[in-house]
C-alpha atoms as one frame of an Amber mdcrd trajectory, in Angstrom:
protein
 115.460  90.206 111.340 116.970  93.351 109.805 120.406  92.740 108.258 120.416
  88.972 108.713 122.300  87.556 105.776 121.068  84.607 103.737 123.509  81.833
 102.823 126.635  84.005 102.681 125.105  85.981  99.814 127.189  89.082 100.487
 130.387  87.045 100.330 129.227  85.589  97.006 128.556  89.074  95.593 131.932
  90.358  96.740 133.518  87.334  95.072 131.551  88.025  91.893 132.568  91.668
  91.561 136.250  90.848  92.107 136.347  87.740  89.925 138.643  87.421  86.963
 138.623  85.377  83.798 141.657  84.654  81.624 143.759  86.881  83.863 141.481
  89.931  83.550 138.918  91.312  85.975 135.352  90.690  84.831 134.532  94.181
  86.185 137.787  96.053  85.518 136.938  99.493  86.942 135.866 100.521  90.426
 132.733 102.105  88.904 131.767  98.768  87.323 132.391  96.950  90.578 130.369
  99.379  92.705 127.464  99.567  90.222 127.187  95.795  89.998 127.561  95.533
  93.775 124.518  97.794  94.309 122.485  95.975  91.663 123.322  92.480  92.937
 122.546  93.200  96.584 119.150  94.656  95.682 118.156  92.029  93.117 119.602
  88.948  94.836 117.887  89.629  98.181 121.033  88.877 100.143 119.410  89.798
 103.450 116.192  88.619 105.071 114.970  92.214 105.356 116.264  95.679 104.464
 118.004  94.825 101.190 117.467  98.253  99.610 118.547 100.153 102.742 121.570
  97.959 103.289 122.522  98.108  99.598 122.376 101.923  99.606 124.456 102.095
 102.791 127.068  99.650 101.493 127.126 101.497  98.167 128.020 104.752  99.955
 130.632 102.945 102.039 132.106 101.363  98.895 132.313 104.751  97.130 133.955
 106.311 100.182 136.393 103.406 100.578 137.656 103.950  97.022 137.651 107.756
  97.396 134.983 108.318  94.739 132.114 109.417  96.988 133.135 113.023  96.353
 134.384 114.682  93.202 135.787 118.173  93.604 134.205 118.345  97.051 130.715
 117.464  95.761 128.903 114.166  96.344 128.934 112.050  93.197 125.419 110.906
  94.043 122.949 112.751  96.232 120.507 111.113  98.635 117.431 111.571  96.440
 119.156 110.107  93.401 120.382 107.111  95.395 116.870 106.486  96.710 115.459
 106.762  93.189 118.067 104.383  91.777 117.571 101.895  94.581 113.812 101.785
  94.008 114.332 101.711  90.270 116.649  98.701  90.497 114.263  96.916  92.861
 111.328  97.365  90.462 113.267  96.774  87.248 113.118  93.865  84.890 116.336
  91.791  85.066 116.655  92.296  81.292 117.388  95.974  82.060 120.426  95.199
  84.221 122.979  96.551  81.767 121.153  99.889  81.424 120.824 100.301  85.178
 124.412  99.292  85.896 125.622 101.752  83.232 123.531 104.490  84.797 124.922
 103.855  88.282 128.450 103.400  86.955 128.550 106.740  85.204 127.636 108.943
  88.148 131.239 109.980  88.580 131.377 111.697  85.168 130.076 115.216  84.603
 128.636 114.542  81.149 126.133 112.110  82.646 124.174 114.710  84.633 121.745
 115.454  81.807 121.582 111.796  80.785 120.892 110.857  84.401 117.872 113.172
  84.574 116.430 111.849  81.320 116.907 108.188  82.200 115.485 108.580  85.690
 112.508 110.453  84.272 111.979 107.688  81.718 112.138 104.903  84.306 109.930
 106.721  86.786 107.408 107.219  84.013 107.507 103.450  83.398 107.153 102.625
  87.074 104.285 104.975  87.819 102.363 104.890  84.530 102.916 101.510  82.937
 103.400  99.087  85.809 100.424  98.245  87.987 100.212 100.719  90.844 101.982
  99.458  93.937 102.698 100.853  97.349 106.230 102.249  97.585
């Protein structure tokens, strides 16, 4: 069952992140494309099982494909942060999409490091203290 796709959902997401309107890309930068790609795979449940794992793997592949997995020889996103973001997206309210996409999108900039820590702390506080306790 792992990695069985539902109704060509991955193809639909790839079409969505590369779509254009009035001659302009809806997601003009690679960072916008990759952030929305991660979000959509997780939230749209493209696969029968393993959506978070597959999304994280494809996210890394996507970053590597566009040569943005590393910046100055350092990973733009470490394993723990990717796990945290993946779980955060999975548990998030769809109304928070823009915030989460912005967070993922900005990992390639240095000035986001402090912002990243604060936002992740905020969301983890929400997940573990406000939402009903769930098994993760």
